[in-house]
CHARMM internal coordinates of N, CA and C (Angstrom, degrees):
IC EDIT
DIST 1 N 1 CA 1.4886
DIST 1 CA 1 C 1.5501
ANGL 1 N 1 CA 1 C 109.60
DIST 1 C 2 N 1.3021
ANGL 1 CA 1 C 2 N 116.97
DIHE 1 N 1 CA 1 C 2 N 134.03
DIST 2 N 2 CA 1.4608
ANGL 1 C 2 N 2 CA 118.90
DIHE 1 CA 1 C 2 N 2 CA -178.85
DIST 2 CA 2 C 1.5429
ANGL 2 N 2 CA 2 C 109.02
DIHE 1 C 2 N 2 CA 2 C -161.24
DIST 2 C 3 N 1.3101
ANGL 2 CA 2 C 3 N 111.95
DIHE 2 N 2 CA 2 C 3 N 153.60
DIST 3 N 3 CA 1.5134
ANGL 2 C 3 N 3 CA 115.69
DIHE 2 CA 2 C 3 N 3 CA 178.71
DIST 3 CA 3 C 1.4932
ANGL 3 N 3 CA 3 C 109.80
DIHE 2 C 3 N 3 CA 3 C -116.25
DIST 3 C 4 N 1.3471
ANGL 3 CA 3 C 4 N 117.15
DIHE 3 N 3 CA 3 C 4 N 127.22
DIST 4 N 4 CA 1.4424
ANGL 3 C 4 N 4 CA 121.61
DIHE 3 CA 3 C 4 N 4 CA -179.43
DIST 4 CA 4 C 1.5384
ANGL 4 N 4 CA 4 C 107.58
DIHE 3 C 4 N 4 CA 4 C -104.06
DIST 4 C 5 N 1.3335
ANGL 4 CA 4 C 5 N 115.02
DIHE 4 N 4 CA 4 C 5 N 121.31
DIST 5 N 5 CA 1.4597
ANGL 4 C 5 N 5 CA 119.67
DIHE 4 CA 4 C 5 N 5 CA 178.43
DIST 5 CA 5 C 1.5136
ANGL 5 N 5 CA 5 C 109.64
DIHE 4 C 5 N 5 CA 5 C -130.86
DIST 5 C 6 N 1.2866
ANGL 5 CA 5 C 6 N 117.13
DIHE 5 N 5 CA 5 C 6 N 153.80
DIST 6 N 6 CA 1.4691
ANGL 5 C 6 N 6 CA 121.63
DIHE 5 CA 5 C 6 N 6 CA -178.28
DIST 6 CA 6 C 1.5245
ANGL 6 N 6 CA 6 C 109.77
DIHE 5 C 6 N 6 CA 6 C -107.98
DIST 6 C 7 N 1.3200
ANGL 6 CA 6 C 7 N 118.74
DIHE 6 N 6 CA 6 C 7 N 122.24
DIST 7 N 7 CA 1.4004
ANGL 6 C 7 N 7 CA 122.69
DIHE 6 CA 6 C 7 N 7 CA -179.23
DIST 7 CA 7 C 1.5796
ANGL 7 N 7 CA 7 C 109.71
DIHE 6 C 7 N 7 CA 7 C -122.39
DIST 7 C 8 N 1.2945
ANGL 7 CA 7 C 8 N 116.45
DIHE 7 N 7 CA 7 C 8 N 113.60
DIST 8 N 8 CA 1.4344
ANGL 7 C 8 N 8 CA 119.73
DIHE 7 CA 7 C 8 N 8 CA -176.48
DIST 8 CA 8 C 1.5219
ANGL 8 N 8 CA 8 C 115.67
DIHE 7 C 8 N 8 CA 8 C 51.80
DIST 8 C 9 N 1.3508
ANGL 8 CA 8 C 9 N 112.72
DIHE 8 N 8 CA 8 C 9 N 38.15
DIST 9 N 9 CA 1.4452
ANGL 8 C 9 N 9 CA 118.04
DIHE 8 CA 8 C 9 N 9 CA 179.76
DIST 9 CA 9 C 1.5106
ANGL 9 N 9 CA 9 C 113.75
DIHE 8 C 9 N 9 CA 9 C 81.09
DIST 9 C 10 N 1.3268
ANGL 9 CA 9 C 10 N 116.00
DIHE 9 N 9 CA 9 C 10 N 3.25
DIST 10 N 10 CA 1.5043
ANGL 9 C 10 N 10 CA 121.04
DIHE 9 CA 9 C 10 N 10 CA -178.26
DIST 10 CA 10 C 1.5106
ANGL 10 N 10 CA 10 C 106.90
DIHE 9 C 10 N 10 CA 10 C -107.38
DIST 10 C 11 N 1.3162
ANGL 10 CA 10 C 11 N 113.02
DIHE 10 N 10 CA 10 C 11 N 127.97
DIST 11 N 11 CA 1.4890
ANGL 10 C 11 N 11 CA 118.09
DIHE 10 CA 10 C 11 N 11 CA 179.24
DIST 11 CA 11 C 1.5671
ANGL 11 N 11 CA 11 C 111.25
DIHE 10 C 11 N 11 CA 11 C -74.43
DIST 11 C 12 N 1.2514
ANGL 11 CA 11 C 12 N 117.67
DIHE 11 N 11 CA 11 C 12 N 121.34
DIST 12 N 12 CA 1.4666
ANGL 11 C 12 N 12 CA 121.28
DIHE 11 CA 11 C 12 N 12 CA -178.76
DIST 12 CA 12 C 1.5053
ANGL 12 N 12 CA 12 C 107.05
DIHE 11 C 12 N 12 CA 12 C -114.61
DIST 12 C 13 N 1.3627
ANGL 12 CA 12 C 13 N 116.47
DIHE 12 N 12 CA 12 C 13 N 120.10
DIST 13 N 13 CA 1.4634
ANGL 12 C 13 N 13 CA 117.69
DIHE 12 CA 12 C 13 N 13 CA 179.28
DIST 13 CA 13 C 1.5564
ANGL 13 N 13 CA 13 C 107.37
DIHE 12 C 13 N 13 CA 13 C -111.94
DIST 13 C 14 N 1.3119
ANGL 13 CA 13 C 14 N 113.66
DIHE 13 N 13 CA 13 C 14 N 119.19
DIST 14 N 14 CA 1.4681
ANGL 13 C 14 N 14 CA 121.15
DIHE 13 CA 13 C 14 N 14 CA 178.61
DIST 14 CA 14 C 1.5512
ANGL 14 N 14 CA 14 C 108.03
DIHE 13 C 14 N 14 CA 14 C -97.49
DIST 14 C 15 N 1.3020
ANGL 14 CA 14 C 15 N 116.66
DIHE 14 N 14 CA 14 C 15 N 113.03
DIST 15 N 15 CA 1.4437
ANGL 14 C 15 N 15 CA 121.65
DIHE 14 CA 14 C 15 N 15 CA 179.28
DIST 15 CA 15 C 1.4706
ANGL 15 N 15 CA 15 C 113.90
DIHE 14 C 15 N 15 CA 15 C -90.87
DIST 15 C 16 N 1.3457
ANGL 15 CA 15 C 16 N 116.92
DIHE 15 N 15 CA 15 C 16 N 128.30
DIST 16 N 16 CA 1.4196
ANGL 15 C 16 N 16 CA 119.27
DIHE 15 CA 15 C 16 N 16 CA -178.70
DIST 16 CA 16 C 1.5031
ANGL 16 N 16 CA 16 C 111.16
DIHE 15 C 16 N 16 CA 16 C -117.88
DIST 16 C 17 N 1.3293
ANGL 16 CA 16 C 17 N 118.83
DIHE 16 N 16 CA 16 C 17 N 109.20
DIST 17 N 17 CA 1.4180
ANGL 16 C 17 N 17 CA 122.90
DIHE 16 CA 16 C 17 N 17 CA -176.49
DIST 17 CA 17 C 1.5074
ANGL 17 N 17 CA 17 C 112.43
DIHE 16 C 17 N 17 CA 17 C -154.51
DIST 17 C 18 N 1.3299
ANGL 17 CA 17 C 18 N 117.77
DIHE 17 N 17 CA 17 C 18 N 165.55
DIST 18 N 18 CA 1.4401
ANGL 17 C 18 N 18 CA 120.94
DIHE 17 CA 17 C 18 N 18 CA 179.56
DIST 18 CA 18 C 1.5143
ANGL 18 N 18 CA 18 C 113.48
DIHE 17 C 18 N 18 CA 18 C -72.25
DIST 18 C 19 N 1.3223
ANGL 18 CA 18 C 19 N 113.90
DIHE 18 N 18 CA 18 C 19 N -45.33
DIST 19 N 19 CA 1.4277
ANGL 18 C 19 N 19 CA 118.50
DIHE 18 CA 18 C 19 N 19 CA -178.42
DIST 19 CA 19 C 1.5196
ANGL 19 N 19 CA 19 C 112.82
DIHE 18 C 19 N 19 CA 19 C -98.68
DIST 19 C 20 N 1.2965
ANGL 19 CA 19 C 20 N 114.71
DIHE 19 N 19 CA 19 C 20 N -29.24
DIST 20 N 20 CA 1.4749
ANGL 19 C 20 N 20 CA 118.86
DIHE 19 CA 19 C 20 N 20 CA 179.83
DIST 20 CA 20 C 1.4998
ANGL 20 N 20 CA 20 C 110.96
DIHE 19 C 20 N 20 CA 20 C -96.01
DIST 20 C 21 N 1.3094
ANGL 20 CA 20 C 21 N 116.77
DIHE 20 N 20 CA 20 C 21 N 89.38
DIST 21 N 21 CA 1.4871
ANGL 20 C 21 N 21 CA 121.20
DIHE 20 CA 20 C 21 N 21 CA 179.21
DIST 21 CA 21 C 1.5232
ANGL 21 N 21 CA 21 C 109.67
DIHE 20 C 21 N 21 CA 21 C -121.21
DIST 21 C 22 N 1.3334
ANGL 21 CA 21 C 22 N 113.97
DIHE 21 N 21 CA 21 C 22 N 44.46
DIST 22 N 22 CA 1.4774
ANGL 21 C 22 N 22 CA 119.71
DIHE 21 CA 21 C 22 N 22 CA -179.45
DIST 22 CA 22 C 1.5131
ANGL 22 N 22 CA 22 C 109.01
DIHE 21 C 22 N 22 CA 22 C -84.27
DIST 22 C 23 N 1.3373
ANGL 22 CA 22 C 23 N 116.41
DIHE 22 N 22 CA 22 C 23 N 114.33
DIST 23 N 23 CA 1.4480
ANGL 22 C 23 N 23 CA 122.60
DIHE 22 CA 22 C 23 N 23 CA 178.83
DIST 23 CA 23 C 1.4949
ANGL 23 N 23 CA 23 C 114.04
DIHE 22 C 23 N 23 CA 23 C -108.22
DIST 23 C 24 N 1.3078
ANGL 23 CA 23 C 24 N 119.92
DIHE 23 N 23 CA 23 C 24 N 120.53
DIST 24 N 24 CA 1.4254
ANGL 23 C 24 N 24 CA 119.49
DIHE 23 CA 23 C 24 N 24 CA 176.62
DIST 24 CA 24 C 1.5065
ANGL 24 N 24 CA 24 C 109.87
DIHE 23 C 24 N 24 CA 24 C -80.51
DIST 24 C 25 N 1.3176
ANGL 24 CA 24 C 25 N 116.92
DIHE 24 N 24 CA 24 C 25 N 179.41
DIST 25 N 25 CA 1.4761
ANGL 24 C 25 N 25 CA 122.48
DIHE 24 CA 24 C 25 N 25 CA -178.33
DIST 25 CA 25 C 1.5753
ANGL 25 N 25 CA 25 C 108.79
DIHE 24 C 25 N 25 CA 25 C -61.83
DIST 25 C 26 N 1.2995
ANGL 25 CA 25 C 26 N 115.32
DIHE 25 N 25 CA 25 C 26 N -42.15
DIST 26 N 26 CA 1.4790
ANGL 25 C 26 N 26 CA 120.15
DIHE 25 CA 25 C 26 N 26 CA -179.30
DIST 26 CA 26 C 1.5093
ANGL 26 N 26 CA 26 C 110.35
DIHE 25 C 26 N 26 CA 26 C -71.53
DIST 26 C 27 N 1.2944
ANGL 26 CA 26 C 27 N 117.92
DIHE 26 N 26 CA 26 C 27 N -42.05
DIST 27 N 27 CA 1.4400
ANGL 26 C 27 N 27 CA 122.20
DIHE 26 CA 26 C 27 N 27 CA 179.62
DIST 27 CA 27 C 1.5127
ANGL 27 N 27 CA 27 C 111.42
DIHE 26 C 27 N 27 CA 27 C -63.32
DIST 27 C 28 N 1.3603
ANGL 27 CA 27 C 28 N 113.42
DIHE 27 N 27 CA 27 C 28 N -38.36
DIST 28 N 28 CA 1.4967
ANGL 27 C 28 N 28 CA 120.34
DIHE 27 CA 27 C 28 N 28 CA -176.30
DIST 28 CA 28 C 1.5497
ANGL 28 N 28 CA 28 C 106.56
DIHE 27 C 28 N 28 CA 28 C -67.40
DIST 28 C 29 N 1.3153
ANGL 28 CA 28 C 29 N 114.83
DIHE 28 N 28 CA 28 C 29 N -43.26
DIST 29 N 29 CA 1.4860
ANGL 28 C 29 N 29 CA 120.70
DIHE 28 CA 28 C 29 N 29 CA 178.86
DIST 29 CA 29 C 1.4808
ANGL 29 N 29 CA 29 C 112.60
DIHE 28 C 29 N 29 CA 29 C -62.92
DIST 29 C 30 N 1.3345
ANGL 29 CA 29 C 30 N 116.02
DIHE 29 N 29 CA 29 C 30 N -44.41
DIST 30 N 30 CA 1.4843
ANGL 29 C 30 N 30 CA 123.20
DIHE 29 CA 29 C 30 N 30 CA -178.57
DIST 30 CA 30 C 1.5549
ANGL 30 N 30 CA 30 C 108.26
DIHE 29 C 30 N 30 CA 30 C -63.39
DIST 30 C 31 N 1.3460
ANGL 30 CA 30 C 31 N 116.95
DIHE 30 N 30 CA 30 C 31 N -40.93
DIST 31 N 31 CA 1.4723
ANGL 30 C 31 N 31 CA 120.73
DIHE 30 CA 30 C 31 N 31 CA -176.74
DIST 31 CA 31 C 1.5261
ANGL 31 N 31 CA 31 C 107.61
DIHE 30 C 31 N 31 CA 31 C -66.04
DIST 31 C 32 N 1.3310
ANGL 31 CA 31 C 32 N 118.61
DIHE 31 N 31 CA 31 C 32 N -43.38
DIST 32 N 32 CA 1.4426
ANGL 31 C 32 N 32 CA 121.15
DIHE 31 CA 31 C 32 N 32 CA -176.87
DIST 32 CA 32 C 1.5344
ANGL 32 N 32 CA 32 C 110.00
DIHE 31 C 32 N 32 CA 32 C -72.06
DIST 32 C 33 N 1.2824
ANGL 32 CA 32 C 33 N 116.01
DIHE 32 N 32 CA 32 C 33 N -24.81
DIST 33 N 33 CA 1.4949
ANGL 32 C 33 N 33 CA 120.24
DIHE 32 CA 32 C 33 N 33 CA -179.56
DIST 33 CA 33 C 1.5124
ANGL 33 N 33 CA 33 C 109.20
DIHE 32 C 33 N 33 CA 33 C -68.83
DIST 33 C 34 N 1.3653
ANGL 33 CA 33 C 34 N 117.02
DIHE 33 N 33 CA 33 C 34 N -34.02
DIST 34 N 34 CA 1.4568
ANGL 33 C 34 N 34 CA 118.97
DIHE 33 CA 33 C 34 N 34 CA -175.86
DIST 34 CA 34 C 1.5518
ANGL 34 N 34 CA 34 C 107.39
DIHE 33 C 34 N 34 CA 34 C -98.63
DIST 34 C 35 N 1.2709
ANGL 34 CA 34 C 35 N 117.46
DIHE 34 N 34 CA 34 C 35 N 77.18
DIST 35 N 35 CA 1.4973
ANGL 34 C 35 N 35 CA 120.55
DIHE 34 CA 34 C 35 N 35 CA -179.37
DIST 35 CA 35 C 1.4912
ANGL 35 N 35 CA 35 C 108.81
DIHE 34 C 35 N 35 CA 35 C -82.54
END
COOR INIT
IC SEED 1 N 1 CA 1 C
IC BUILD
């Protein structure tokens, strides 16, 4: 399961999993942006 969103023309993929919780700088920012 994952959510693909576009931020400033940049594709940001937020992965949601039990074992795979790797968040990049952009993903981290996107996640915090959607409170």
